[in-house]
C-alpha positions in Angstrom: -61.8 61.2 55.6 -59.0 62.4 53.5 -56.4 61.2 56.0 -57.9 57.8 56.0 -58.0 57.8 52.3 -54.4 58.8 52.1 -53.4 56.1 54.5 -55.4 53.5 52.6 -53.7 54.5 49.3 -50.2 54.1 50.8 -51.1 50.7 52.2 -52.4 49.6 48.9 -49.2 50.7 47.1 -47.2 48.8 49.6 -49.1 45.6 49.1 -48.6 45.7 45.3 -44.9 46.1 45.7 -44.8 43.0 48.0 -46.9 41.0 45.6 -44.5 41.9 42.7 -41.5 41.1 44.8 -42.9 37.7 45.7 -43.8 36.9 42.1 -40.3 37.8 41.0 -38.8 35.7 43.6 -41.0 32.7 42.7 -40.0 33.2 39.0 -36.3 33.2 39.9 -36.7 30.0 41.9 -38.7 28.3 39.1 -36.0 29.4 36.6 -33.3 28.1 38.8 -35.0 24.7 39.3 -35.7 24.4 35.6 -32.1 25.3 34.8 -30.8 22.6 37.3 -33.2 20.0 35.8 -32.1 20.8 32.3 -28.5 20.6 33.2 -29.0 17.2 34.8 -31.1 15.7 32.1 -29.2 17.1 29.1 -26.7 14.7 27.6 -23.2 16.1 27.8 -21.8 16.2 24.3 -18.7 14.0 23.9 -15.5 15.6 22.6 -15.4 15.6 18.9 -13.2 12.9 17.5 -10.5 14.9 15.8 -9.3 11.9 13.8 -10.5 12.4 10.3 -11.0 9.7 7.8 -7.7 8.8 6.3 -7.2 9.8 2.7 -7.1 6.9 0.3 -3.5 6.0 -0.5 -3.0 6.0 -4.3 -0.3 4.4 -6.4 1.3 6.3 -9.3 2.7 5.1 -12.6 4.5 6.5 -15.6 2.3 6.9 -18.6 3.1 7.3 -22.3 0.7 8.9 -24.8 1.1 11.0 -27.9 4.8 10.4 -27.7 5.0 12.2 -24.4 5.5 11.0 -20.8 3.4 11.8 -17.8 2.0 10.2 -14.6 -1.3 8.5 -13.8 -2.7 7.2 -10.6 -4.2 3.8 -9.9 -7.7 5.1 -10.9 -6.4 6.0 -14.4 -6.5 9.8 -13.7 -3.7 11.9 -15.2 -1.7 13.4 -12.3 1.2 14.9 -14.4 0.3 15.9 -17.9 2.2 14.0 -20.6 4.5 16.7 -21.8 8.0 15.3 -21.2 10.3 13.7 -23.7 11.8 11.3 -21.3 10.2 8.7 -19.1 9.3 10.0 -15.6 10.9 7.9 -12.9 8.8 7.0 -9.8 11.0 5.5 -7.1 8.0 4.1 -5.2 4.5 3.7 -6.5 3.0 4.6 -3.1 4.9 7.9 -2.9 4.2 11.0 -5.1 7.8 11.7 -6.0 8.2 12.0 -9.8 11.7 12.6 -11.2 11.5 14.3 -14.5 14.5 14.5 -16.9 14.7 17.4 -19.5 17.1 19.4 -21.6 18.9 16.2 -22.6 22.1 16.6 -24.6 22.9 13.1 -25.8 26.1 14.2 -27.5 27.6 15.6 -24.4 25.7 13.3 -22.0 24.2 16.1 -20.0 20.7 16.6 -18.7 18.7 18.4 -16.0 16.2 17.0 -13.5 13.3 18.3 -11.4 11.1 16.5 -9.0 7.3 17.0 -8.8 4.7 15.9 -6.4 1.1 14.9 -7.1 0.0 18.5 -7.1 2.6 19.4 -9.7 4.7 21.3 -7.2 8.4 21.2 -7.7 10.2 19.8 -4.6 13.9 19.3 -3.6 14.8 22.5 -5.4 18.0 23.0 -3.3 19.9 20.5 -5.5 21.4 20.7 -9.0 20.4 17.2 -9.8 18.1 14.6 -8.2 18.0 11.0 -9.3 16.7 7.6 -8.3 19.2 4.9 -7.7 18.7 2.1 -10.2 19.7 -1.5 -9.5 19.5 -4.6 -11.6 20.0 -8.3 -10.9 21.6 -11.1 -13.0 18.3 -11.7 -14.8 18.2 -8.0 -15.9 15.3 -7.2 -13.6 15.3 -3.5 -12.8 14.4 -2.0 -9.4 14.9 1.3 -7.6 16.6 1.5 -4.2 13.9 2.4 -1.7 13.6 5.3 0.6 16.5 7.3 -0.9 17.3 9.7 -3.7 20.7 10.6 -5.0 21.3 14.4 -5.0 24.1 16.5 -6.4 25.2 20.0 -5.7 28.5 21.7 -6.5 29.8 18.5 -8.1 29.3 16.5 -4.8 26.8 13.8 -4.2 24.7 12.8 -1.2 21.6 10.9 -0.2 18.2 12.2 1.0 15.0 10.5 2.1 11.6 10.9 0.5 10.8 13.7 3.0 14.0 15.5 2.1 15.9 14.5 5.2 19.7 14.2 4.7 20.9 10.6 4.9 24.4 11.2 3.6 25.9 14.7 3.3 27.0 16.2 0.0 30.7 15.1 0.2 31.0 12.1 -2.1 32.4 12.0 -5.7 30.0 9.3 -6.7 27.1 7.2 -5.4 25.6 4.2 -7.1 24.0 0.8 -6.3 26.0 -2.3 -5.7 24.6 -4.3 -8.6 22.3 -7.2 -7.7 22.3 -6.4 -4.0 19.4 -4.6 -2.4 20.0 -1.9 0.3 23.7 -1.8 -0.5 25.1 1.4 -1.9 28.6 2.1 -3.2 30.0 5.5 -2.0 33.2 7.0 -3.5 35.4 9.7 -2.0 39.0 10.7 -2.8 39.4 7.6 -4.9 38.3 5.4 -2.1 35.2 3.2 -2.1 32.9 1.9 0.6 29.4 0.6 1.2 26.5 2.0 3.1 22.9 0.9 3.4 19.8 2.9 2.5 19.7 4.5 6.0 23.3 5.8 5.7 24.9 3.2 7.9 28.4 2.3 6.9 28.8 -1.4 6.0 32.3 -1.2 4.6 34.6 1.7 5.4 36.2 3.7 2.5 39.3 2.1 1.2 41.4 1.9 -2.0 40.5 -0.6 -4.6 37.3 -2.1 -6.0 34.5 -3.4 -3.9 34.7 -7.2 -3.2 31.0 -8.3 -3.2 32.0 -11.5 -1.3 32.8 -9.3 1.7 29.5 -7.5 1.7 26.9 -8.9 3.9 23.5 -9.1 2.0 20.6 -7.1 3.4 17.7 -9.0 5.0 15.3 -6.4 3.6 13.4 -7.3 0.5 12.5 -4.8 -2.2 8.8 -5.3 -3.0 8.0 -1.7 -4.0 8.4 -2.1 -7.7 6.8 -5.5 -8.1 3.2 -4.4 -8.3 1.9 -5.1 -11.8 -1.6 -4.3 -12.9 -2.4 -5.2 -16.5 -4.9 -2.5 -17.2 -6.0 0.8 -15.5 -9.0 2.2 -17.3 -8.0 2.8 -20.9 -4.3 2.3 -20.0 -2.5 -1.0 -20.5 0.9 -2.0 -19.2 4.0 -2.0 -21.3 7.7 -2.3 -20.7 10.7 -0.4 -21.9 14.3 -1.0 -20.9 13.0 -3.3 -18.1 10.9 -0.5 -16.7 7.1 -0.8 -16.6 4.8 2.0 -17.7 1.2 2.5 -19.0 0.1 3.6 -22.4 -3.0 3.9 -24.6 -1.1 3.1 -27.8 
């Protein structure tokens, strides 16, 4: 009896193991089928569009208040606090390049400049002087030559772009606008004068004597950057000084 009982017990244990094994196998198959079904029915996420919404392009303008100069944007917000004695020059309203003049000595005709961006960071610090290039037509209308800044270092002048790229190297004795002609710049070196455009292309080679405007081919490019006039921006209203527009609350 005991041997039969022993054999019965072993057989019973064996059956339980088989049952568990079968159940595990069935569970694995079910999980596999469910996984395949889920994979086939789940919508594959599309790659995220990395292009972010473009930041609103703001325009910038000089502002005068409490006898000081600063900068506002087209929403009337102060970008550069009005703390400067001289008008801040903005070569292009769509570009946050603000040329500030300070430490002016009118007797000796000397001054310093620094250039700020819209975050009040100083830029183009490698140069002793950074200036816009002013131009004026026969009707006394003022504009700034676009895309370029006049820079000085070690008593030599050159041109850079708004991103700081070099357009003309620092090797000239003077650089100025050809009055009344857009995109035409007088360059002077070793008592010789020539003409280049705002991209640094030479229009007239350096030579002795004054520039004959009749020999200079006019540019086909129009300067529209400084023609945007908005009468009021919030509490600020437009005004004009020395043919340059600015905003004030006075």
